[in-house]
N, C-alpha and C positions, 0 to 999 in steps of 0.2 A: 800613045797619049791616053788612050782609053784605059789602059792597064794602070798608068799612074793615077788617073782620076778615081778609078775604082779602089786602088790602094789607100788613097787619101780618105775616100768615103768610109772605107773599113775603119781606118784609124779614128776618124770622127765619131763613128758609131760607138767604137769601144770607149773612147773618151766620154761620150755622153752616158754610157752605161755606168762607168766609174763614178761620175758625178752623181747620177741618180742613186747609186749604192751609198755614197757618203751622205747625200743630202736627204734622201727619203728613207733608205733602209732601216736605220736605227729608229726613226720615228714611227715606223710601222710595227715595231716589235711589241710584244705584249706589255701591258701597263705595269705588271708586277714582276717583270724579268729584265734584268740588265742584259745588254747585248755585247758579246765579245767583239763585235766589229766597230764599237764605239771608240773612236780614236781621240775624243775630247777628254782630256784629263780633268779630274776634280780640282776645285779651288783649294789652294793651300790652307787658307784660313779655316775652311770648313773641314779639311782634313785633320787639322789640329783639334778642332772641336770634337770630332768623332773620337780621336785618340784620348781626349780628356774624358769623355764618356766612358770609354773602355776602362780607363784607370779607376774611375769611380765604382764601376761594377766589380771588376776583378780584384780590386784591393779589398773587397769586403765578402769574398766567397761567392762572387758571381759565376756565371757559366763560362769558363774560359774556352771550352770547345766551340761554343757558339760564335765567340769573338776571335777565334784563333787566325782568321784570315785578315784581321784588321792590323795593318802595320807590318813591317818587315823590310828586309834589305832588297828582296827581289822586286823587279819593276812592277810586276803585277800587284804585289802586296802594297806598293807604295801608292798606287792609284786607288783612291777610296771608292771610285765608281765600280770597282770590281769586287769590293768587299761583300761578304754575305750580309743579306739584308739591306744593303744600300743601293739606291737607284738614283741616277743622275739625269738631268736634261741633256739630250743628245746634241743640243746646239751650244748651250752655255756652260755645261759642266757642273752646274749647281746642283747640289743635293735636293731632290724633291720628294723622295719617299724613303721612309725608315721603317723596316718591318723587323721588330724584335719581339714579336708575340708568340714565338714558338716554345719558349722555355722561360722559366722563372729567372730573374735577375735580382741580385741583392746589391746592398751597398748604398751609394749615394748617386743621385743624378746631377751631374756637373752643370753648373750655371752657364757653361760654354755652349749649352744647347741653344742659347739664344743667337748664336752665330749662324745657325741654319735658317736664315731669314726667308729662304725660298721653299722651305719645307711645305708640302701640300698634304702629304699622307704620313700619319704616324700610328704605328701599332706597337704597344708596349706592355709587357707583364712585369710588374716590379713589386717585390716584396719590401715595401717601405711604407711608413705610416703618413708621411707628409706629401701632399700634392705639390709638385714643383711649380713655383710661380713663373719660371721661364717659359712654360708652355703658353701662357697667356700673351707672350710677346711675339709668337709665331703667327703673325696676322694673316699669312697666306694659306693657313691650314684649312683645307676643305674636308678632310676625313681624318677623324680622331677616334681610335679604338684602344681603350685602357682597361687593364685589370690590375687592381691594387688590392690584394686580399688582406692587407694589414692597414687599410686606410682609416685614418682617425676621424673622418666625417667632416672635415673643414676644407671646403673649396675655396681657392683664392678668388678675390673679386676680379682679378686680371683676366679670368677666363671670359669676361664680358667683351674684351677686345677682339675676340675671334668672330668678327662680323661676316667673314666669308665662309665660316663652317656650315657645311651641309649635312655632314653625317657625324653624330656623336654617340659613341657607345661606351658606357662606363660601368664596370662591375666592382663593387667595393666590398666591405666587410659588413654582413648583416648585423653583427654585434655592436657596431659603432653607428650612432645616429647621425645622419646628415643634418647640419645645424640650419642651413637655409639655401634657397635656390634663387636668391635675389639677382644673381648675375645672368640667369638663364634667359630672361626676356630680351637681353641685349644681343642674343645670337639671332638676328633677324633673318638670316639666309637658311636657317636650319630646316631641313626637310625630314630628317630621320633622327629620333631620340630614343635611346634604349639605356634606361638606368636599372635594369632588372638585377635583382639580388642586392640592391643597395637599401639601407634602412631609412625609409622616409616617414617613419612613424609620428615625427613631430612637425611634419610639414602639412599643416591643416589647410592651407590655401593652395594646394597643388592644382586644383582645377583652374583657378584664376591665373596662375603662372603659365599653365599650358595655353590658356586662351590668348596670351599675348605674344604667341609665336605665329605670325601671320602665314608663313609658308610651310608649316609643318604638315607632313602627310602620314607619316608612321610614328606611332607612339607605343612604346613597350615599357610597362612599369610592373612587370611580373615579379612575385616574391619580394615585394618592397614594404610590407607591413603597412600599407597605406591606411591612414585614418579615414573615418567617414567625412565626406566633404561638408564644410560649413555651409548651411543652406543660404545664408545671407550673401555669400560671395558669388552665388550662382545667378544673381539677378543683375540686370543692367550691364551686361558684359559685351564687349566688342570682340567676339570670337572669330577665329578664322574659319573659313568655309572650305579650306583645302584638306582637312583632316580625313584620311580615307581608312586608316587601320589603327585600332585601339586594342591593346592587350593589357588588361588589368587583372590577369588571373592569379590565383593563389595568394590572395590578400584577405586572410580570414577575418581581419578586423573591419573589412569594408562592408558593414552590415547595413548601412543607411540606403536601403534599396531605392527609395523615392528620390533621394538626392543624386544618386549615380545615374539613374535613368533621366532625370531632369537635365543633368549636365550633358548627357548624350543627345538630348533634343536639340542642342544648339548646332549639331552637325547632321541634321536630318538629310540634307541633299547631297552630302559628300561621303558619308560613311559606307564603306564597302565591306569591311571586316571588323567584327567585334568579338573579343574573346574575354569572358567574364567567368571562366571556370574556377570553382572552388573558392567562393567569396562569402559563403553563408548568407547569400541573398535570399530574402524570404517574402511572403506574400504571393500575389498572383503576378503573372507576367503582364506588363502594361501594354496598352494599345500603341504606345509611342513607336515601337518597332514598325508597325504597319505604315508609318509615314516616311520611312527611310526607303526611298524608291530605288536607290543604288545598292542596297544591302544584298551582298552575295554570300557572306559567310557569317553565321551567328552560332556562337557556342556558349550556352548557359549551364553546362553539365556541372554536376556535383555541388549544387546548392540546395536550398530547402524551399524552392518555389512550389506552390500548390495551386489548386484550382483547375479549371477548364483550359483547354487550348484556346488562345485568343483568336477571335474572328478577324482581327485586323490582319493576321498573316496571309489572308486571301488576297491582299494587295502587293505581296512581295513577288514581283514578276522576275526579278533577277536572281532570286534565291538559289544557290547551288548546294550550300552546306548548312544543314540545320542539325545542331546537337543539343538535346535537352535531357541528356542521361542523368540517372541517379538524382532525381528530384521526387516530389510527391504529387505530380500531376495526376489528374483523374479525368474520366469521361470515356466515351466510346471511341475506339480506334477508327471506326468508320467515319465519325464526325471529323476527326483530324485529317483523315484521308481526303474528305470532301473540301475542306478548307484549303488544303494545299493544292488540290486539283483545279481550283478556280483560276489560278494565275502561274503557278510554279511548275506545272506539269511538263513544260518544255525545257525547264532549266535545272530542276533538282537532280543532283547526283548523289548526295549523301544524306541519309535520314537516320538519326540515331536517338532513339526514345528508350533505350534499355534502362532497366532499374526503376521504372515507374510502375509500380505494382497495381495501381488503381486505373491504369489504362486497360480497358477490357474490351472483349468482343471478338468477332470472327475476322479472319483475314480476307480482305476483298481482292479483287483482280487489280494487280499493280501494273498491268500493261499500259495504263494510261500515263505512266511516267517512263517513257522509252529511254531516257538517258540515265536512269538511276543505276549507280555503281555499287552503292553500299546500303544494306538494309539491315539495321541493328534494332532488334525488338526483344532481346533477351531480358528476362526478368520482369516481363509485363503480364497482364491477366488475359492473354490471348487463349481462345478456346477453339475447339472444332478442328477441321482438317487443313492441311496445306493445300491450297488450290493448285492444280496441275498447270494453270496459266502462268505460274511463276517460271516455268520452263521456257516461256517465250521471251523472256527479258534478256535480250542477248548482250547488253551492256553490263549485267550484273557481275561483280567481282567479289563481293563479300556478302554472305548471308549468315546472320547471327540471330537465332530464335531459341536459345537455350533457356531452360528453366521457366517454361510456361506450362499451359495445360493443353497443348496441341496433341492430337491423337490421330491414329489411322495409319494408312499404308503410304509409303514413299516408293514410287516406282521410277522407272527409266524416263517416263514422260515428264517428271518434275525437272529433269536436267537436259531436256532434248536440245536446246539451243544455248546452253549456258558454256559456251566455249571459252569465255574469259574468266570464269570462276577460279579464285585462288584460295579462298577461305570459306569453309562450311562448318558452322556450329549449330547443331540440333540437340545438344546434350540435355539430359534430364527432362525428357518428354515421354509420352507413351506412344512413340513412333516405332513402326516396323519397316525394315527395308525388304523390298520384295523385287529383286532384279535377277536376271539370268546370270548363270555362272560364267558365261563367256561375254558378259557385257563389257564394252569398251567406252567409257565415259568420253564426252567431248572435251572435257576440261583437264587441266593439270593442276592439282590442288597442291598448296603449300601448307595449309592448316586443315586437318581433319579432326573435328571434335564431335563425336557421336556417342559420348558416354550415356549409358542407360537406355540407349535405343537397341531394339532387337535386331541383330545382324546375323546370329547363328541359326542353327547349331554349327554349320561348317564355317571355316575361316573364309572371309570374303575374298574372292579371287580377283575382284575388280581393282583392289588396292595395288596389285602388282603392275597395273598400267600407269600409276602415278609415279613419275620419275623426279619430281621436285619437292617432295614432302620434307618439311622441317619439323612440323609439330603434329603428332597423331595421338588421339586419346579415344581408344574404343573399349574402355573399361566397362565392366558390368554390361556386356552386350549379349549375353546368353551364348557365347562361343564355347563349345565343348569339343574341340578338334585338336589335332596335332599342330604344333607350330610349323608352318611350311618351311621347306629348306631354302627358299628364295628370300624369306623375310629379312634376314640379317644383311645380306648383300644389298637388298632393295632399300633398306633404311640407313645405309651407311653415312648419308649426309644429314640425317635427322638431328635435331637439337633437343627434342623432348619425345619420349615415347611412354605411353601408359596403356598397358594391356591388362591391368589388375582386375580382380574380381570376376574372372571368368573360370572355366574349367579347361584351360589349355594344357596340353600334355606335350611331353618331349623332353629332350636333354639338350645341354649346351656344350657337349664334351668336345666336339671337333671343330669349334669355331676358332679360326686363326686369321683374322684380318683386323684392320684398323678403321675406326671411324674418322671421318674428316673433322668433325668437331666433337667436343666432349658432351655427349647428350645426357640429359636427365632420364633415367630408366626406372619404371615401375612395373615389375612383374609379379607383385604380391598377390596372395590369395588365388593361386592356381594349383595345378597338379604337376608342375615341373620337377624333375628328379635328376639324379646323377650328380657328379661333381660340379663345382662352380669354376668357371675359367676367368682368368684375369682380364681377358680382352673385352668384357662387358662392363667392367668396373671403371666408371669415368668419375666426373665430379661428384655425382651422387647417384646412388643405386638403392632401390627397395626391392629385395628379394624375399621378403618375409612370407611366412605362411604357405610354403611349398613343401616339397619333399626332398630337397637337395640333401646330399650326404657326403661323407668323406671328410678329410682334414681341412684346415684353413690355410694350407701352404700357399695358396694363391695370393695371399696378402703380402707375400715377400717379393712379388714382382715389382721392379722399379716403376713400371707403367702405371700403377695405381697410386702413385704418389700425390696426384692432384685431388684425390678424394677428399670431399668435405662433408658427405652424408652417406652412411652406410648402414643398412637395416637387414640383418640376416636372421632375425628372430623367428622362432616357431619353425624350425626345420630339423633335420636329422644329422646336423653336423657334429663331428666328434673328434676325439683326440685332444692332445694338448695344443694350446695356442703357441704359434711359432714366435720366436724371440727376434722379431724383425720390424718393430714398430717405429724405428727411428725416422724413416722416410715418410711417415704419415703425419707430419707435423701440421698439415692443414686440416686435418679431420676435426670436425666440430661436433658431430652427432654420431655415435657408434652404438648399435643395439645388437648384442649377441644372445639375448635371453631366449629361454626355452629351447635349448639344444642339449647335447649330451657332451659338451666340452668337459675336460677333466684336467687334473694336474694343478700346479700353481700358476699365479699370474706372472708373466715374464717381466723382468725389470724394465725392459725397454718401452713397456706400455707407459711408463712414467715420462716418456719424451712426447706424449701427445699434448703439447703445450697450448694447443688451441681448442682442446676438447671442452665442450660445455654440458654435454648430456652423455653419460656413460652407463650402460645397462648390461650387467653380467649376470643377472638373476636367473634362477631356475636351470642351473647346469650342475656339475659335479665337482666344482673348483674346491681345492683344499689349500691349506697353508695359512700363514698370517695375513693381516690386512695388506692389500696391494700397495706397492711403493708409488704413490701418486703425488708426492709432495710438490712436484714441478707443475702439475695440472692446475694452476692457480685460477683458471677461468671456469672451473667446474661449477655448474649451477644444479645439476641433478646427478645423483649417484645412487644406483640400484644394485645391491649385492645379495638380495634375499634368496632364500631357498638354495643355498650351497652348504659347504661344510668348512667355511672359514673359521679360524680359531685364533686364540690369543687375545690380548687386550686391545681395546679401541685406542689408537694412537692419539697422544696429546696434540700433535700437529694438525690433526683433522679440524680442530676448531680455530686454527691460526692461519693455515695456508689457504683456505677457501672462504674469502670474505664475502663472495656472492652466492654461496650455496643455498639453494632454496629447498631442495629435496634430498633427504638423507634416509635410505631405507636399508637396513641391515637385518631385517626380520628373517627368523628361521635359519640361524647359523649356530656356530658353537663359540661365539665370543665370551670371554669371561673377564674377570677383573671388575673394577668399578667404573662408573660414568665419569670420565675426566671433566673437571670443572671448566676446562678450556672450550668445551662445547658451547658454553654460555656466550662466547664470542661470535657465534653464528647469528648475527643480527638480521640476516635476510631469511633465515630458515622459516619455512611455512609447514613443512611436513617432516616430522621426526619420528621414525619408526625403528626402535631398538628391540622389538618384542621377540619372544621365543628364542632366547639365548640363555647363557649361564652367568648373567651379569649380577654382581652382588654389591653390597654397600648401600649407601643412602642416596636419595635423590638430591642433586646439588641445589642449594638454596638460591643460587644466582639465575634461576630460570627467568626471572623477571627482566633480564638483560636481552632476551630474545624479542627484540622490539617489533619485528614484523608480526608476531602473534599478539602483541599489544595493541594492534590497530584492527579496526573493523574491516570487513571485506569490501573491496572497491569493485563495483559492477563494471567498471571500465576494463579492469584486468581479469577477464573471465578465464583466460588461459595462461599457461606458462610457456612462453614462446622463445624461439632462437631464429636468428638470421644466419643463413649460409649462402655462399656464393653460387649463383647459377649461371652457366655460360649459355646464352641464348644463341650463339652463333650469328649467322646473318639475320637480319630483320626480314620479316615478311615483305615481299615486293609490293609495290602499289603504283598504279599508273605505268606499269612497265619498267619500274626501276628496281633494281635488286642490289642492296647494300651488302657487299661481301666482307665488311669489317666486323670483327667480333666485338661484342660489348657484354659487360657483366652486370647482372641485377642481383638483388637479394631475394631469396625465397624464405618465406616464413614457415617454420616448423612448430606446430602446437604439440607439446609433449603429452604423453599418456602414462599414467601410473596405475598400478593395482594397489588399493589401500584397504585395510580392515576397516569396515564401516558398520557400526551397529551389529557387530558380531559376525559379519560375513565379509568375504573378499568382493570388492567392487571395482570396476575399472572407470577411471575418470580421465576425461580429455577436455572437452569443450567447456567444462566448469572447474578444471583443476585449479585454476587461480584463486577460486573462492574457498578452497579447502585449507584449513589451518588445524593441524592435528599433532597431538603427542600420543604415541603408543609405546609404552614401556612394560607391557604386560608380559606374563609368563617368564618371569626371571626370578632372581633370589634376592630382591631389594628388601632392605629392612629400614627401620626408623620411621619417623612421621612424614606425612605429606607436607612439604614446605608451604607455609602460608603465602609465600611470594608468588605461588602459581596462580593465585587469584587475580594478580595484576595483568595476566594475559587475556584481556577482555575480548581479543579477537578470536580465541580459540572456538572451534566448531566441534571438535571431537577430542575427548580426553579418556584414555584407557590406561588404568594403573592395576588392572585385575591380575589375579593369580601371582601374588608376590607375598611378602611377610610384613607388610606395612602395618604400623601400630598407630596409636593415637586417635584423635577424633577428627571428623570431617570438619574442614574450616568453617567457622560460623558465618563468614562473609563470601561463601562460594557463590552466592547469588549475584556477585558482581560479573560473573561469566555470562553476560546477557546473550551472547551469540551462540552458546553451547546448545548443540542439538543431540549430542551423544555423550553420556557419562557412564563409565563402567569402572566401579571400585570393588567389584565383587572378589570373593575368595582371598580376603586379607585377614588382618587381625584387628580391624578398626572397632572401636567402642564408642559409647556415648549415644546421644540422641541424634535423630535426623534434623539438621538445621532447617528451621522454618524459612530461611532465606532462599531456599530452592523454589519457593512460591514465585520469586522474582524472575526466574528463567521461564518465560512464557512459551519459548519455542522448543523446550526440551522434549524431543521426540523419543528418546531411548534412555532409560535409566536402569541400571543394575547394581543393587546393593547387597546382593544375596551372599550368604556364607561369610559373615563377619560376626562381630559380637555386639551389634548395635542393640539398643534397648529403648524402652519407652514407647509412646504411642506414635504412630505414623500420623504427621500433622493432617488435620481435616481441611476440607474446603479448598483443595487444590487439585491439579491434575494427577497427583500421586495416587489418587484412588482409581485412576483409569488404567494403571499398569496392571500387568498380570501378576498374580500373587508370587509366582516363581521368582520375580526380581527382588523380592524381600525375604525369600525363604532362607533357612539356615542361620537365622538370628533368633535364638531361643527366647530372648527377653523383648522381642519387638512384637507389638500387638496393634489391633485397629485395621480398618479396611485398607487394602483389599484382602489382608490375611483373614482367615476364618477365626483366628484367635482373638477374642474380644479382651478389652482391657479390664482388669479387676478394679474394685473400688480403691484398693490400696494404690494401684498404679494412677488412677484419676486424681486421688487426693494427696498423693505423695509430693513433696516439694520437687519442683523442677529446677533443673540447672538453667540459669539465665545465660543464654549463649551470646546475646548482644545487648547489654544493659542499656536502658534508655530508649531503645528503638522497637523492642518486641512488645506486641499487645498481649495483655493478660488473658488467659482463658476464663470464660464465664463460669463461676462455681455453680450457677443454677441449672446448667445444662445437664440434668439428670433425667433418669427415666420418669420419675414423678412429675418433673416439670413439663415434659411433653404430654403426659396424660392430662394434667391440668389445662394445658392450652387446648387440647382437642375437645374437652368437656365444655370449656368456655365458649368456644366457637359454636358448638352444637346448641347450647341453650340460648345464647344471644341471637343466632340467626333464626331459629324456629320460634323463638319468643315473639320476635317482631313480624316476620313474614307469615309464620303460621296463623297468627291472630288476623291478619289482613286477609289471607285466603279464606278462612272459616267465616268470619263476621263481615257480611255485605255492607252494613251501615258504616262500620269502622273504615272500610276500604274506601267508600265514597267520600267520607269526611277527610281522609288522608290525602286523596288526590285533589279534592276541592281546595285544601289548604295550600298545596304547592301551586295550583293554578292562580290563586289569589296573590300568593307571594311573587310569582312571576310577572303578573300585571302590575303590581305596585313597583317593582324594580324597573320594569320597562318604562312606566310613566315617569318615575324619578329621574332616570337617566335622560329621558327626552327633554324634560325641563331644564336640566343642568346644561345640556348641550346648547338649547335655545338662548339661555342667559349668556353663555360664553361667546356665542355668535353675535348677540347684540353689542356685547362690550367691545369685541374686536372691530365691529362695524363703526 
C-alpha cells in the first residue's frame, strides 16, 4: 500500500514538473530569444503577413539569407515562431517581437504588416525612402528601433496613434530634412527618444515639442543639424519634470548659447546627464548648472566657451563626470580645484579640462578627491613639478598631462599605490624618469605615452613587466641603446608603437612571429640596420631615416597585403624594385625616396589603384615615365633626382584629375610640355625643372584653376586619410572590448621645393604653396600672357631657358607672388611698372636678359641686390651703379599699359633738386634767422600769435553760447 502511494506521489510530482515546464518555462526565457520548447504554433494570419513581408523584401534585392528560415515544407519552417528574428507569446502564439535590424533590407514593406496587431517590439533596417504608414496602426508597440538611410523626411501622421510607445529610436538620412514633428506630442507614454543623425534643421520649435512629452526621461538629438531655439517658444511652457538625460552633441548650428541654457533651466530638478559637445557654444558658462542638484554628468567639450570657471559649480554635490575640454576657459587651476572641493570631492570620478591653454598654475594635492578615476589636464598651462601625492590616489585609472610646462623628476613614489592605472600620458613635458632598473610597477598599463620625456640612455626595463600594452609612444625619449630581444614578443598585442627619434640600435633580421592585431609601427629616425623583414609590416609602417639595407624583396610576401602606409625613405636600400605590387592594392601612401634603388619601375606598380601619394625621388631609377595610368587616385607624385627619360606622357594630364603635386625635377625628360597638363585643375605645385624639355610654354595654363585662387588658411596642409586598425579599445571600468574597429589616420604630406633659389622642405604649410617651376630647360618662345591669370601663384620660376619677348605688362595681377625668377633668358624691353603692385614680392631675379631702360623708381625694386639685375647691359638706375644718361631720361618710353600708367615728371632733373635745396635754405633762414637775431621782432611775432589765439577763443565761446541759447 505504501509502495502504491509512493508510486502515485512520484507520478503526481512528475506531472507537476511537466505542467510547470509547459506553463512557466517558456515565459522565463530571455526576452529576445524564442524557445525551442514553445509548442504553441503561430497564428496563420500572422504567418501569411510575415510571408508577405518576405516577398516584398526579397522581390527587390533584399537579404535572402536573413529570411531563409521564413517558410518551407518542414514543420519547423512552417511555424513562424521559429523563424529567425520572430518571437511569439508563449501562451497565445501571437507575434510580439520582430528583429530585422541585423542587415539592410530593400524593396517594399507590405501593408500586411498591419496584421501583426500584437507586435510590441520592432527593429528594422530598411533602404527605402517612404516611411510605412502601417507602422502607425501597430498600437501595442512599446519598442520601435528604425534605420532608414534613404528616408525622404516625411513622417506619417499615423505615428501619433502609438500611445503605448515607450522607446523610439530613428536614424534617417541627414541629407533629407524632416518636415515636421507634429505627431510627436501624441506619444504620451514615450520615455526614450533618439532621433540622432536625422536632419532637423527646419524644426525651429523642437524645444516646445519636447516639452509636450510628459514622461520623457532620455533625449538624444546628436548630429541633427538643430537650429538655435526660438527664444519666444521657451516662455510659459508646461514642461515635463522627468527628463534626466539630454544629448544635443555635434549640432554646430546650435550657437544660441543663452536660449539653449534657458531651455535646460526648465529641468533643473530632474537632469542628471547633459551632453553639449561640439555645438560652437560661446560666451561664459552660466550659473544655471549650479541649480541642477541632481546633475552627475556634464560634457561641454569642444565649444568656444571662455572666461573663468563658474563659482556655482561648488553646489554640484552629485557631480561624477565633468568634461570642459577644448574650450577657451581661463584662470588658476587651484581656484577650479577649490570650487570642486567644496561639494564634489566625494563624488567626482572624471575631470577633463584638456585643451584650455589659459588654465594655469601649479598642481595641488588631489588626494582630497579619493574617488577620482580620470584626470585629464593635457594642453593646459600647468607649471612646476608633479606632486608625489598623486601616487596615493588608489582609484586613478587615467592620467593625462601631456603638452604642458611640467618639469622635474618622476620617481617610483609617483606611482606607489596606482594599482588601477591603465593609461599614462605625460608627453611633451620637461620630465625625467628616475626609477630603478629592477622596478616592478603596481599597475598594468594599456596606454603608455611618454613622448619627449627623458627615459634613457638605457632602454627602460620596467616596460617588460607591462603585459597588457596596446598603445606605446616613447619617441624622442633620449634612448641610445640596443633594442632588447624581449621587445617584439612583449609587444605582440600592441595596436600602436612609436619609438621614433631616438638612437636605438640593432637589427630586425631574425624576427619570425605574428602580431595579434595589425599595429601602427613608427621606428623612424633611429640607427637600426640590416635587412627589413615582412613580419613587422602591418597596416602602416614608418621605417624612414635609419640604416636599413638590402633589396626590397620583403614586399613580395603576401602577409603585407594589408599595408595602407609605408615609408622607407632615407635608408640604404638598393637593387631593383621587385615586380610584385599587384597584392598591394590597399596602399595609399608609399615613400621610397632617398635610397639607392636602381633599374626601371616595374609595370605592376601601376596596380596600386588606391595610391594617393607616391614618392620615388632621389634614387637611381632609369627608363621612361612609370606606367601609372591606373593610379587615378594620385594626388602627389614625386620622381625628382633620378634618371628618367623620354617624353612626358599626355595621359598624365587626363588620368589624374585630383593631382595636387607633380615634381619631375632633375631628370632627363625631353620633348615638349603636353598641353594636356592644362587639365590638371587641382594642381598646386608643378615642377618640371632641370630636364631637357623644349618647345614653348602652353598658353592654356590659365586652366590650372587651383592656382587661380588665393591661398586658403584653412587648408594649411595637403593631407590624406588612411585606415588604422586600433584593435581593441582601451578598457575602462574593468571592461575590455575585444572587437576590432577601424578609424582614419590623417597624414600630412611633405615635399622638397625650390624656393627663392634654394631647396626647402615644406609640410605644415604645404597647402599654401602654389608654385610653377620650369627652369633649366630648353624652352623657347614668349611667356604666355595667360599666366598672369594665375593670381594665386606664390612662386614662379622660368629661369635658365631661351624665352624671348617682353615681360607681360600686367604681371602685377599676381598679387600673391612672393618669388619671381625670370633670369638667364632672352627677354627684352623695359621692366613693367606694374611690379609695384606686388607688395609682398620678397625675391626677384631678372638678371642676364636683354632688358633695357631705367629700373622704375619709388618701389621695393631699389631694395634688391644689384646682382638680380646684372647682365642687362641696357638697364640703368638704382640699385645698379650704372646711372641713366640724359638720352635715356628724355627718350620716348614705350607705353606698357595705355591709360593707366602715370607719366614721369620731366622736371625731376639735377637742376631741379638743386633749386629746391636753395629755396628751402633761403626761406627757412630768412624767417627763423631774423627772429633769432632781432629780439624786438621776436617779441612782436609771438605777441601777434597770442592776440590771435585770444580772439579766436573769444569768438568760439560767443558762438557756442548763442547756439546753446537757441537750443534752449
